[in-house]
N, C-alpha and C positions, 0 to 999 in steps of 0.2 A: 491728735490722732496717732495711734501707734504706727511704727515703721513696719510695713508688711514684709519687706525684705529681711529685716532683723527677726521678725517672728518666724519666718521661713527657715532661717539659719538655725534658730534656737530649737526648732522641732525636727530638724533634718534626720537625726538618728532614729526618730520614731516612725519615719515614713517607709512605705514599701519600696521595692526597687523601681517599679514603674513610676511611683510618685516622686522619687528622687531624680529621675530623668527630667520630669517636668520642672521640679525645683531648680535643677541645674540651669535649664534653659531660661527660667524666669530671672534667676540671679545674674546670669551673664547678659541677658537682653531685656532689662526692665523697660527701656524706652519703647521697644517694639511691643512687648506684651501689654503695656498700658493701653494700646489701641487695637489689639487683636481680638476678634471674637473667639469664643471658646472653641468653635469648630476649626478656626484657623490655627489656633495654638495646638490643638490635638493633632492636626495634620502635619505641622512642622516638627513636633516632637515624635510623632509616630505612635500615638497612644489614643485612648478613647476619651470622649468628653466626660464619661462617668468617672474615670480616674482623676481628671482635673477637678470635677465637682467634689469628689470625696476628699481630695487634697485641701481645697478651700474650707470645707466643713471642719477638717481636722485642725485647721489653723484658727478656728473660732469665728469664721465668717459665715454669713447666711448663704453664700454662694459665690460664684465667680464674679458676678457683677459688683458685689460689695468689695471683694478683694481688689478688683481692677480699679474701682473708685479710690481706694486707699493708695494704690500705686500711682495713679494720676496725681493725687494730692501731694504725694511725696516728691514726685518729679518737678511739680510746680514750685515747691517751697525750698528747693536746694539749688546750689550752683550747678551749672551744666558744663563740666569740663569736656564731656564728649562733644558737645556743640562747638566749643572752642577748638577742639582738636580737628573736627571736620572742616572748620573754617580755615584752619592753618594748612591743611593738606589738599584742599579741593582743587587747586590749580596745578598739582603735581602731574607730571607726565607719567601716566600709568604704565608706559612701556619701559620705564627706567627701573630696572631691577633693584638697583642700589637704594633708590628712594622708596620703592615699594617695600623693601625689606625693613627699612627704618620705620616706615608707617606701621607695619605689622607689629614690630617690637614695642613701639610707643603705645599702640592699642593694647598689647598684652600687659604691659605694666599698668596702664590705666584701669583695665578690667580687674586686674589683681588687687589694686588698691581699693576698688569698689567692693570687692568680695570679702576683704579681711578688715574687720573692725579694729580700732585702736585698743579696745578692751581685750580682744583676743591676743593681740601682739603683746600687751602688758602682761597678760597671764602667762604667755609663752616665755617671755624673758624671765619672769619671776620663777617659773618652774625650772628653767635651765640653771639659774643662779643657785637654787636650793638643792639641786640634785647631788647625790654622792658620786655617782658615775654617770657619764653620758656616752651613749653609743650611737653613732651616725651610721646608717646602713643604706646602701644603694648599689646599683649595677648599671652598666652600659651608659645610656645617655644622661642619666641622673647622677652618675658617679662624680663628675667634676664639681657638682653642687655639694655633695657630701664631703669631698676632699677639701673644698674651700671653707666649709663650715667647721670641719674638724680642726683645720689649721688655725682658724680664728679663735675658736673656743679654747684650744690648748694654749695659745699665747696668753689668753686672758685668765683662764681658770685651771688649766693643766690636768683636767680629769676626763678627757674625751678620747675615745677610740673610734677608728673607722673600721666598720665591718663590711667587707665585700660579700654580699649574701650569696653570690654564686659559688663561693668557696666553702667547703664543708666544715672548716674549723670554727665557724660561728657557734656550732653546737656546744663547744667547750666553754664559750663565753656565756651563752644564754642560760645555762643551768645555774649560774651564780647570781643571776639578776634578783634584786629585791625591790620592795615598794619604794625605796629611796632613790632608785635608779630611773633614768629616762632613756628611751629609744627614740631617735629622730629618724623616721623612715622617709625616704625620698623615692617616689616611683611615679611613672607616667605610662600612658597606654603603650604597649599592651600589658603592662603590669607583670613584673617578674614574680613567678610563683614563690621563689625562695624568699623574697622580701615579705610576702604575705605569711609564709610559714614562720619566719622569724618573729614578726610582730604578734602573731597569734600565740606563740609560746611565751613571748615576753609578757603578754597580758595574763597568761595563766600564772606567771611568776609574780603578778601584781605590780610590775613595772609600769610607769606612765609612758604613754605613746603619743608623740607629736608627729603628725603626718604632713608632709609637703607633697601634694599631689595635684592633679589637674581639676578634680571636681568632686562633688559630694556623692557621685556614683562610683567612685573608686573603691575597690575591694578592701582598701586599708581603713575605710571610714568606720566599720563596725568594731574595730579594735582600738580606735583612737580616742584619747582624752581631749586633744586639740587638733583641729584640721586647719591647715593653711593652704587654701586652694590657689594655685598659680596657673594662669592660662599658658598653654604650651603650644599655641598655634605657630606654624611656620609657613613660608612660601613653598617649601619643598616637601620631602618625604618624612622629615624627622620631627621629633618633639623639641621645641625650642626651650632652652633653660634660662633665657634672659630674665624672665619675670621671677623665677625661683631664685636666681642669683641675686636679684634686687632684694628679695625678701630676707635671704640669709645675711646679706650685707647689712641690712637694717638691724637684724638680731645681734650681730657682732657689735655694731656701733652702739646700739641701745644698752647692751651689757657694759661696754666700756664706759659709757657716760653715766648710767644710772647706778653703777656699782664701782665708781672710780676709786673709792677708798680701798676697795679690795683688789682691784685689778692693777692699779698704778704700781704697787710694790713689785708685782710679778713682771710687769713690762720693763721696769727699771732694772731688775735682776737679769732679764734676758738681754737687754741692751748692753749691760756691763760685760757680760760674757762675750757677746758678739764683738764688742770693741776690743776686749782683751786679746782675742784671737785674730784680730785684724781681718774680720770676715768680709767687710765691704770694700769694694774697689775704691781706691783714692786716686783721683786724676793727678 
């Protein structure tokens, strides 16, 4: 039986906005959806049962019941890390903010791993490795992710620039984009308009776009060649970047390992210069 979650991810760009909201909920909560009635799911997402039925039809199912049966089969036939996680944290004192924060971030990483396939990650790594120029763009809460990724990619490849989309000078960069360039956009709710502007123009220039964002309902999705959804829930008011940092750390590590023949020489050269100028503290 085909994986209904993977079918959903493959069709995501073809869905309407209301259908993408349903898809996001299913992808993030497959264990719940496997046992919800169509009315219950509609109530939780805030949409109509007609929207859900049309979604399942567009995926090639005869209706919600057949889609749900496939989802139940999928859950029965795979490992259940969520079940293990719940067992590990069930005795935690919920009044302990420190432990609750850790629980939230562990869940964020787990959900992100569930949403991103190894095939998508492999494609992303290959796209980055083959790009002429790489532009990471973000603002505000997503900016540390962009800075970390830019630093890592420059150490390995030397062809990455950080564009802070709130600053108008990105216009001077975007006009030079070509089909051999990549833009990696990082944005979380409430989604900065300047990042959306940047990727829309980048797409007009035929550059490839990789989006690191919270869901398939993000406004970046329509311009993206690859989407890396990262759960950004926190205990407080902010978007958490822990899961997205985990993803970009993987991308840096995978590039270093998979393209070691190419990256080792550059790392050796950088290390030689740092050693020559006595950059690091010696006790």
